[in-house]
N, CA, C and O atoms as a GROMACS GRO file, in nm:
protein
  396
    1MET      N    1  -2.164  -0.443   0.086
    1MET     CA    2  -2.042  -0.459   0.088
    1MET      C    3  -1.977  -0.429  -0.065
    1MET      O    4  -2.041  -0.457  -0.166
    2PRO      N    5  -1.847  -0.371  -0.070
    2PRO     CA    6  -1.814  -0.356  -0.221
    2PRO      C    7  -1.772  -0.472  -0.276
    2PRO      O    8  -1.739  -0.570  -0.208
    3SER      N    9  -1.770  -0.468  -0.415
    3SER     CA   10  -1.748  -0.576  -0.480
    3SER      C   11  -1.611  -0.559  -0.562
    3SER      O   12  -1.569  -0.644  -0.640
    4LEU      N   13  -1.562  -0.467  -0.539
    4LEU     CA   14  -1.424  -0.421  -0.627
    4LEU      C   15  -1.324  -0.533  -0.641
    4LEU      O   16  -1.266  -0.551  -0.748
    5TYR      N   17  -1.302  -0.604  -0.543
    5TYR     CA   18  -1.210  -0.726  -0.535
    5TYR      C   19  -1.240  -0.848  -0.594
    5TYR      O   20  -1.164  -0.943  -0.610
    6ASP      N   21  -1.383  -0.836  -0.630
    6ASP     CA   22  -1.421  -0.980  -0.688
    6ASP      C   23  -1.409  -0.996  -0.832
    6ASP      O   24  -1.380  -1.100  -0.890
    7THR      N   25  -1.444  -0.843  -0.902
    7THR     CA   26  -1.430  -0.853  -1.056
    7THR      C   27  -1.290  -0.809  -1.098
    7THR      O   28  -1.276  -0.759  -1.210
    8GLN      N   29  -1.171  -0.824  -1.006
    8GLN     CA   30  -1.048  -0.794  -1.091
    8GLN      C   31  -1.015  -0.919  -1.168
    8GLN      O   32  -1.034  -1.038  -1.143
    9ILE      N   33  -0.949  -0.846  -1.289
    9ILE     CA   34  -0.877  -0.953  -1.362
    9ILE      C   35  -0.745  -0.932  -1.356
    9ILE      O   36  -0.703  -0.824  -1.313
   10PRO      N   37  -0.650  -1.042  -1.403
   10PRO     CA   38  -0.516  -1.025  -1.393
   10PRO      C   39  -0.435  -0.917  -1.459
   10PRO      O   40  -0.330  -0.879  -1.407
   11PRO      N   41  -0.484  -0.858  -1.589
   11PRO     CA   42  -0.422  -0.743  -1.610
   11PRO      C   43  -0.444  -0.606  -1.548
   11PRO      O   44  -0.379  -0.510  -1.592
   12VAL      N   45  -0.518  -0.594  -1.464
   12VAL     CA   46  -0.580  -0.473  -1.402
   12VAL      C   47  -0.464  -0.516  -1.260
   12VAL      O   48  -0.386  -0.431  -1.215
   13VAL      N   49  -0.471  -0.638  -1.212
   13VAL     CA   50  -0.401  -0.644  -1.086
   13VAL      C   51  -0.234  -0.611  -1.138
   13VAL      O   52  -0.160  -0.563  -1.053
   14TYR      N   53  -0.192  -0.631  -1.244
   14TYR     CA   54  -0.080  -0.616  -1.284
   14TYR      C   55  -0.073  -0.463  -1.318
   14TYR      O   56   0.023  -0.402  -1.271
   15LEU      N   57  -0.145  -0.409  -1.378
   15LEU     CA   58  -0.132  -0.249  -1.388
   15LEU      C   59  -0.112  -0.199  -1.222
   15LEU      O   60  -0.016  -0.134  -1.179
   16SER      N   61  -0.220  -0.244  -1.149
   16SER     CA   62  -0.186  -0.166  -1.001
   16SER      C   63  -0.035  -0.215  -0.962
   16SER      O   64   0.041  -0.126  -0.925
   17GLY      N   65   0.007  -0.328  -0.967
   17GLY     CA   66   0.119  -0.357  -0.927
   17GLY      C   67   0.242  -0.262  -0.982
   17GLY      O   68   0.330  -0.222  -0.906
   18VAL      N   69   0.239  -0.227  -1.137
   18VAL     CA   70   0.312  -0.145  -1.207
   18VAL      C   71   0.317  -0.033  -1.133
   18VAL      O   72   0.426  -0.008  -1.081
   19LEU      N   73   0.217   0.049  -1.114
   19LEU     CA   74   0.176   0.164  -1.035
   19LEU      C   75   0.246   0.173  -0.924
   19LEU      O   76   0.333   0.260  -0.918
   20MET      N   77   0.222   0.078  -0.806
   20MET     CA   78   0.296   0.056  -0.698
   20MET      C   79   0.424   0.071  -0.675
   20MET      O   80   0.486   0.140  -0.594
   21PHE      N   81   0.460  -0.015  -0.769
   21PHE     CA   82   0.614  -0.043  -0.801
   21PHE      C   83   0.682   0.066  -0.838
   21PHE      O   84   0.802   0.078  -0.812
   22GLY      N   85   0.592   0.183  -0.923
   22GLY     CA   86   0.658   0.292  -0.934
   22GLY      C   87   0.684   0.366  -0.851
   22GLY      O   88   0.781   0.443  -0.849
   23GLY      N   89   0.594   0.352  -0.763
   23GLY     CA   90   0.590   0.487  -0.639
   23GLY      C   91   0.712   0.445  -0.553
   23GLY      O   92   0.800   0.522  -0.518
   24GLY      N   93   0.706   0.294  -0.517
   24GLY     CA   94   0.789   0.232  -0.416
   24GLY      C   95   0.915   0.269  -0.384
   24GLY      O   96   0.950   0.314  -0.275
   25PRO      N   97   1.001   0.246  -0.503
   25PRO     CA   98   1.171   0.259  -0.509
   25PRO      C   99   1.189   0.423  -0.479
   25PRO      O  100   1.284   0.460  -0.410
   26PRO      N  101   1.111   0.502  -0.526
   26PRO     CA  102   1.156   0.639  -0.515
   26PRO      C  103   1.125   0.695  -0.369
   26PRO      O  104   1.189   0.794  -0.332
   27ILE      N  105   1.028   0.637  -0.280
   27ILE     CA  106   1.014   0.665  -0.176
   27ILE      C  107   1.129   0.590  -0.098
   27ILE      O  108   1.201   0.658  -0.025
   28VAL      N  109   1.148   0.471  -0.108
   28VAL     CA  110   1.275   0.435  -0.040
   28VAL      C  111   1.403   0.478  -0.060
   28VAL      O  112   1.496   0.475   0.020
   29ARG      N  113   1.399   0.530  -0.206
   29ARG     CA  114   1.547   0.592  -0.198
   29ARG      C  115   1.581   0.722  -0.157
   29ARG      O  116   1.698   0.758  -0.143
   30ALA      N  117   1.459   0.815  -0.132
   30ALA     CA  118   1.492   0.948  -0.098
   30ALA      C  119   1.461   0.939   0.073
   30ALA      O  120   1.503   1.024   0.152
   31HIS      N  121   1.387   0.832   0.108
   31HIS     CA  122   1.348   0.844   0.281
   31HIS      C  123   1.371   0.715   0.321
   31HIS      O  124   1.278   0.649   0.367
   32ASN      N  125   1.482   0.671   0.309
   32ASN     CA  126   1.506   0.517   0.390
   32ASN      C  127   1.544   0.571   0.525
   32ASN      O  128   1.665   0.581   0.541
   33HIS      N  129   1.460   0.611   0.637
   33HIS     CA  130   1.498   0.648   0.768
   33HIS      C  131   1.436   0.567   0.853
   33HIS      O  132   1.324   0.603   0.890
   34TRP      N  133   1.482   0.459   0.898
   34TRP     CA  134   1.400   0.388   1.023
   34TRP      C  135   1.429   0.440   1.159
   34TRP      O  136   1.524   0.416   1.233
   35ALA      N  137   1.324   0.518   1.176
   35ALA     CA  138   1.303   0.574   1.316
   35ALA      C  139   1.198   0.541   1.408
   35ALA      O  140   1.112   0.468   1.360
   36ARG      N  141   1.186   0.567   1.495
   36ARG     CA  142   1.086   0.530   1.593
   36ARG      C  143   0.986   0.670   1.611
   36ARG      O  144   0.960   0.721   1.720
   37ASP      N  145   0.948   0.706   1.508
   37ASP     CA  146   0.870   0.815   1.482
   37ASP      C  147   0.773   0.803   1.376
   37ASP      O  148   0.769   0.695   1.317
   38TRP      N  149   0.681   0.910   1.337
   38TRP     CA  150   0.612   0.903   1.222
   38TRP      C  151   0.676   0.894   1.105
   38TRP      O  152   0.620   0.845   1.007
   39THR      N  153   0.827   0.951   1.100
   39THR     CA  154   0.886   0.903   0.965
   39THR      C  155   0.937   0.779   0.921
   39THR      O  156   0.993   0.746   0.817
   40GLY      N  157   0.898   0.706   1.044
   40GLY     CA  158   0.929   0.532   0.978
   40GLY      C  159   0.813   0.489   0.908
   40GLY      O  160   0.815   0.394   0.830
   41LEU      N  161   0.707   0.559   0.934
   41LEU     CA  162   0.550   0.497   0.832
   41LEU      C  163   0.606   0.540   0.687
   41LEU      O  164   0.589   0.462   0.594
   42VAL      N  165   0.670   0.660   0.665
   42VAL     CA  166   0.678   0.674   0.514
   42VAL      C  167   0.780   0.574   0.455
   42VAL      O  168   0.761   0.523   0.344
   43THR      N  169   0.909   0.542   0.545
   43THR     CA  170   0.941   0.443   0.485
   43THR      C  171   0.911   0.306   0.490
   43THR      O  172   0.968   0.232   0.411
   44LEU      N  173   0.827   0.257   0.576
   44LEU     CA  174   0.742   0.143   0.574
   44LEU      C  175   0.663   0.154   0.443
   44LEU      O  176   0.682   0.072   0.354
   45SER      N  177   0.578   0.252   0.429
   45SER     CA  178   0.489   0.253   0.312
   45SER      C  179   0.593   0.230   0.189
   45SER      O  180   0.567   0.138   0.112
   46GLY      N  181   0.692   0.295   0.170
   46GLY     CA  182   0.747   0.259   0.031
   46GLY      C  183   0.787   0.118   0.006
   46GLY      O  184   0.769   0.057  -0.099
   47TRP      N  185   0.849   0.067   0.127
   47TRP     CA  186   0.885  -0.068   0.121
   47TRP      C  187   0.772  -0.167   0.075
   47TRP      O  188   0.790  -0.256  -0.008
   48PHE      N  189   0.637  -0.136   0.148
   48PHE     CA  190   0.513  -0.201   0.145
   48PHE      C  191   0.487  -0.187  -0.017
   48PHE      O  192   0.482  -0.288  -0.087
   49PHE      N  193   0.471  -0.046  -0.076
   49PHE     CA  194   0.432  -0.036  -0.223
   49PHE      C  195   0.556  -0.116  -0.300
   49PHE      O  196   0.517  -0.195  -0.386
   50LEU      N  197   0.698  -0.108  -0.279
   50LEU     CA  198   0.788  -0.199  -0.344
   50LEU      C  199   0.744  -0.337  -0.342
   50LEU      O  200   0.690  -0.375  -0.446
   51VAL      N  201   0.755  -0.434  -0.234
   51VAL     CA  202   0.700  -0.559  -0.231
   51VAL      C  203   0.567  -0.601  -0.277
   51VAL      O  204   0.547  -0.703  -0.344
   52LEU      N  205   0.464  -0.507  -0.232
   52LEU     CA  206   0.352  -0.563  -0.292
   52LEU      C  207   0.311  -0.544  -0.440
   52LEU      O  208   0.232  -0.621  -0.495
   53GLY      N  209   0.368  -0.436  -0.503
   53GLY     CA  210   0.401  -0.416  -0.635
   53GLY      C  211   0.461  -0.505  -0.736
   53GLY      O  212   0.429  -0.524  -0.853
   54LEU      N  213   0.566  -0.563  -0.655
   54LEU     CA  214   0.650  -0.652  -0.736
   54LEU      C  215   0.531  -0.825  -0.696
   54LEU      O  216   0.531  -0.920  -0.774
   55PHE      N  217   0.461  -0.823  -0.589
   55PHE     CA  218   0.407  -0.968  -0.629
   55PHE      C  219   0.292  -0.930  -0.710
   55PHE      O  220   0.265  -1.017  -0.794
   56ARG      N  221   0.212  -0.822  -0.713
   56ARG     CA  222   0.111  -0.803  -0.813
   56ARG      C  223   0.156  -0.824  -0.942
   56ARG      O  224   0.085  -0.892  -1.017
   57MET      N  225   0.282  -0.769  -0.989
   57MET     CA  226   0.333  -0.785  -1.117
   57MET      C  227   0.353  -0.937  -1.156
   57MET      O  228   0.311  -0.990  -1.259
   58PHE      N  229   0.422  -0.996  -1.056
   58PHE     CA  230   0.476  -1.121  -1.121
   58PHE      C  231   0.390  -1.239  -1.063
   58PHE      O  232   0.425  -1.356  -1.080
   59ALA      N  233   0.264  -1.201  -0.985
   59ALA     CA  234   0.185  -1.310  -0.977
   59ALA      C  235   0.068  -1.263  -0.930
   59ALA      O  236   0.024  -1.266  -0.815
   60ALA      N  237   0.001  -1.200  -1.069
   60ALA     CA  238  -0.125  -1.138  -1.082
   60ALA      C  239  -0.222  -1.228  -1.052
   60ALA      O  240  -0.309  -1.201  -0.969
   61SER      N  241  -0.219  -1.349  -1.118
   61SER     CA  242  -0.340  -1.456  -1.118
   61SER      C  243  -0.338  -1.514  -0.953
   61SER      O  244  -0.437  -1.528  -0.881
   62LEU      N  245  -0.224  -1.538  -0.924
   62LEU     CA  246  -0.245  -1.574  -0.777
   62LEU      C  247  -0.242  -1.462  -0.689
   62LEU      O  248  -0.199  -1.505  -0.582
   63TYR      N  249  -0.268  -1.336  -0.679
   63TYR     CA  250  -0.304  -1.250  -0.609
   63TYR      C  251  -0.464  -1.232  -0.630
   63TYR      O  252  -0.541  -1.212  -0.535
   64GLN      N  253  -0.508  -1.245  -0.772
   64GLN     CA  254  -0.623  -1.248  -0.781
   64GLN      C  255  -0.724  -1.353  -0.708
   64GLN      O  256  -0.828  -1.329  -0.648
   65GLY      N  257  -0.658  -1.481  -0.734
   65GLY     CA  258  -0.706  -1.605  -0.653
   65GLY      C  259  -0.744  -1.567  -0.511
   65GLY      O  260  -0.859  -1.574  -0.467
   66GLY      N  261  -0.651  -1.533  -0.451
   66GLY     CA  262  -0.645  -1.520  -0.276
   66GLY      C  263  -0.750  -1.397  -0.258
   66GLY      O  264  -0.832  -1.396  -0.166
   67THR      N  265  -0.740  -1.303  -0.346
   67THR     CA  266  -0.831  -1.208  -0.306
   67THR      C  267  -1.007  -1.238  -0.320
   67THR      O  268  -1.100  -1.196  -0.252
   68ALA      N  269  -1.005  -1.334  -0.448
   68ALA     CA  270  -1.158  -1.374  -0.469
   68ALA      C  271  -1.218  -1.464  -0.345
   68ALA      O  272  -1.338  -1.474  -0.321
   69ASN      N  273  -1.124  -1.520  -0.279
   69ASN     CA  274  -1.171  -1.614  -0.163
   69ASN      C  275  -1.153  -1.540  -0.032
   69ASN      O  276  -1.171  -1.606   0.070
   70THR      N  277  -1.125  -1.435  -0.021
   70THR     CA  278  -1.139  -1.352   0.116
   70THR      C  279  -1.244  -1.259   0.118
   70THR      O  280  -1.272  -1.192   0.019
   71ASN      N  281  -1.323  -1.249   0.259
   71ASN     CA  282  -1.443  -1.178   0.306
   71ASN      C  283  -1.400  -1.064   0.260
   71ASN      O  284  -1.281  -1.035   0.267
   72THR      N  285  -1.496  -0.978   0.203
   72THR     CA  286  -1.481  -0.845   0.186
   72THR      C  287  -1.458  -0.764   0.322
   72THR      O  288  -1.382  -0.667   0.319
   73SER      N  289  -1.509  -0.793   0.416
   73SER     CA  290  -1.494  -0.726   0.562
   73SER      C  291  -1.360  -0.692   0.587
   73SER      O  292  -1.321  -0.588   0.641
   74VAL      N  293  -1.272  -0.812   0.534
   74VAL     CA  294  -1.116  -0.818   0.593
   74VAL      C  295  -1.068  -0.686   0.521
   74VAL      O  296  -1.002  -0.601   0.581
   75PHE      N  297  -1.109  -0.672   0.381
   75PHE     CA  298  -1.056  -0.563   0.312
   75PHE      C  299  -1.089  -0.418   0.367
   75PHE      O  300  -1.010  -0.324   0.366
   76MET      N  301  -1.217  -0.416   0.415
   76MET     CA  302  -1.252  -0.304   0.449
   76MET      C  303  -1.202  -0.268   0.590
   76MET      O  304  -1.196  -0.148   0.616
   77VAL      N  305  -1.166  -0.352   0.682
   77VAL     CA  306  -1.044  -0.335   0.766
   77VAL      C  307  -0.934  -0.296   0.766
   77VAL      O  308  -0.885  -0.220   0.850
   78LEU      N  309  -0.868  -0.354   0.650
   78LEU     CA  310  -0.726  -0.328   0.603
   78LEU      C  311  -0.723  -0.209   0.552
   78LEU      O  312  -0.624  -0.139   0.575
   79GLU      N  313  -0.856  -0.150   0.454
   79GLU     CA  314  -0.844  -0.014   0.434
   79GLU      C  315  -0.851   0.091   0.528
   79GLU      O  316  -0.803   0.204   0.523
   80GLY      N  317  -0.918   0.033   0.617
   80GLY     CA  318  -0.934   0.149   0.743
   80GLY      C  319  -0.807   0.172   0.782
   80GLY      O  320  -0.754   0.284   0.780
   81ILE      N  321  -0.745   0.053   0.826
   81ILE     CA  322  -0.588   0.074   0.884
   81ILE      C  323  -0.516   0.195   0.777
   81ILE      O  324  -0.462   0.299   0.812
   82LEU      N  325  -0.533   0.148   0.651
   82LEU     CA  326  -0.446   0.222   0.586
   82LEU      C  327  -0.478   0.383   0.590
   82LEU      O  328  -0.392   0.469   0.576
   83LEU      N  329  -0.612   0.407   0.611
   83LEU     CA  330  -0.618   0.521   0.588
   83LEU      C  331  -0.604   0.607   0.708
   83LEU      O  332  -0.602   0.729   0.699
   84VAL      N  333  -0.593   0.545   0.822
   84VAL     CA  334  -0.517   0.586   0.944
   84VAL      C  335  -0.410   0.616   0.938
   84VAL      O  336  -0.367   0.724   0.976
   85PHE      N  337  -0.349   0.533   0.893
   85PHE     CA  338  -0.173   0.561   0.832
   85PHE      C  339  -0.160   0.664   0.778
   85PHE      O  340  -0.083   0.752   0.819
   86ALA      N  341  -0.239   0.674   0.664
   86ALA     CA  342  -0.254   0.819   0.554
   86ALA      C  343  -0.286   0.938   0.644
   86ALA      O  344  -0.228   1.047   0.638
   87LEU      N  345  -0.372   0.909   0.717
   87LEU     CA  346  -0.401   1.038   0.781
   87LEU      C  347  -0.286   1.108   0.920
   87LEU      O  348  -0.264   1.224   0.954
   88VAL      N  349  -0.239   0.994   0.966
   88VAL     CA  350  -0.147   1.014   1.051
   88VAL      C  351  -0.024   1.088   0.957
   88VAL      O  352   0.030   1.192   0.994
   89LYS      N  353   0.005   1.032   0.857
   89LYS     CA  354   0.135   1.124   0.777
   89LYS      C  355   0.097   1.237   0.727
   89LYS      O  356   0.183   1.325   0.739
   90THR      N  357   0.002   1.270   0.677
   90THR     CA  358  -0.061   1.398   0.609
   90THR      C  359  -0.051   1.474   0.736
   90THR      O  360   0.032   1.565   0.736
   91PHE      N  361  -0.133   1.450   0.867
   91PHE     CA  362  -0.110   1.569   0.959
   91PHE      C  363   0.023   1.545   1.012
   91PHE      O  364   0.071   1.657   1.032
   92LYS      N  365   0.080   1.483   1.034
   92LYS     CA  366   0.254   1.532   1.078
   92LYS      C  367   0.325   1.584   0.993
   92LYS      O  368   0.421   1.654   1.025
   93ALA      N  369   0.294   1.561   0.871
   93ALA     CA  370   0.394   1.650   0.746
   93ALA      C  371   0.330   1.762   0.733
   93ALA      O  372   0.400   1.847   0.678
   94TYR      N  373   0.202   1.805   0.768
   94TYR     CA  374   0.171   1.936   0.737
   94TYR      C  375   0.165   2.014   0.888
   94TYR      O  376   0.143   2.135   0.884
   95SER      N  377   0.181   1.962   0.994
   95SER     CA  378   0.192   2.018   1.136
   95SER      C  379   0.336   2.079   1.161
   95SER      O  380   0.443   2.029   1.125
   96ARG      N  381   0.316   2.203   1.232
   96ARG     CA  382   0.443   2.275   1.290
   96ARG      C  383   0.538   2.188   1.360
   96ARG      O  384   0.466   2.139   1.447
   97ASP      N  385   0.634   2.146   1.373
   97ASP     CA  386   0.775   2.096   1.443
   97ASP      C  387   0.760   2.206   1.556
   97ASP      O  388   0.741   2.327   1.544
   98ALA      N  389   0.778   2.115   1.692
   98ALA     CA  390   0.782   2.177   1.817
   98ALA      C  391   0.929   2.236   1.827
   98ALA      O  392   0.955   2.312   1.920
   99LYS      N  393   1.012   2.207   1.749
   99LYS     CA  394   1.150   2.255   1.770
   99LYS      C  395   1.190   2.388   1.726
   99LYS      O  396   1.305   2.428   1.743
   0.00000   0.00000   0.00000
């Protein structure tokens, strides 16, 4: 099992929060469309980056403490779900529209 989440220190968590927050608002500003198709995933991911980035920036030690007590298989499942979302968005973005 990976030990990536076991060795994080608060400054690294803060840095990842800054990077996530840096990507969230531009996505939300440019693509704030709530639709029941794949474009809703883009909007949802922008809001996810914004909220999680803020949480990691302002509660880095709390986030680190929570992840230290969580089983690594939970992170593997969550990362698998994020990979599926990313693959769906990538496939739909580059595929030809039927219209």
